[in-house]
C-alpha positions in Angstrom: -31.9 143.4 -108.4 -31.5 144.2 -112.0 -35.0 143.1 -113.0 -36.5 145.2 -110.2 -34.4 148.2 -111.3 -35.7 147.7 -114.8 -39.3 147.4 -113.6 -39.6 143.8 -114.8 -40.1 142.1 -111.4 -42.3 142.6 -108.4 -39.9 140.8 -106.0 -40.6 142.0 -102.5 -43.5 144.0 -104.0 -41.1 146.0 -106.1 -39.4 147.5 -103.1 -36.2 145.4 -103.0 -34.1 148.5 -103.9 -35.5 150.3 -100.9 -34.6 147.5 -98.5 -30.8 147.6 -99.2 -28.8 148.9 -96.4 -25.0 148.8 -96.1 -24.7 146.1 -98.8 -27.4 143.9 -97.6 -31.1 143.3 -98.1 -32.7 143.0 -94.6 -36.2 141.8 -94.5 -38.6 139.2 -93.0 -39.8 136.2 -94.9 -42.5 134.1 -93.3 -41.7 135.5 -89.8 -38.0 134.8 -90.3 -35.5 137.7 -90.4 -33.4 137.4 -93.5 -30.2 139.1 -94.5 -29.0 138.7 -98.1 -25.6 140.1 -99.2 -25.5 142.4 -102.3 -22.7 142.8 -104.7 -20.7 146.0 -104.7 -22.3 146.6 -108.2 -25.8 146.3 -106.7 -24.9 148.8 -104.0 -23.5 151.2 -106.5 -26.7 151.0 -108.6 -28.9 151.8 -105.5 -26.6 154.8 -104.6 -26.9 156.1 -108.2 -30.7 155.7 -108.2 -30.9 157.7 -105.0 -30.0 160.8 -107.0 -26.3 161.3 -106.5 -24.2 161.2 -108.6 -26.0 162.2 -111.9 -28.0 160.0 -114.2 -25.0 158.9 -116.3 -23.8 157.1 -113.2 -27.1 155.1 -113.1 -26.4 153.9 -116.6 -22.8 152.9 -115.7 -23.9 151.2 -112.5 -26.6 149.3 -114.5 -24.0 148.1 -117.0 -21.6 146.9 -114.2 -24.4 145.0 -112.5 -25.5 143.4 -115.8 -21.9 142.3 -116.4 -21.8 140.6 -112.9 -25.1 138.8 -113.7 -23.8 137.6 -117.1 -20.6 136.3 -115.5 -22.6 134.5 -112.8 -24.9 133.0 -115.5 -21.9 131.8 -117.5 -20.3 130.3 -114.3 -23.5 128.5 -113.5 -23.8 127.0 -117.0 -20.2 125.8 -116.7 -20.9 124.3 -113.3 -24.0 122.6 -114.7 -21.9 121.0 -117.4 -19.5 119.6 -114.9 -22.3 118.1 -112.8 
């Protein structure tokens, strides 16, 4: 999500942000319907990018989503140590 927002990733041909509806990414992968849940922070970023509220909210939403990813990365590293 964050990488697509920043223009660093072509996941779903760069349109993953357009696929989010009601907190989920709904799409088809190899003829299989897929529904992936999004974090609240991801949904906020999509809403901010869609033009309302103003640009400063996009920056805030991006920071919140980045914090979620950093926490998840830290949790994953801790889990890896315990394995």
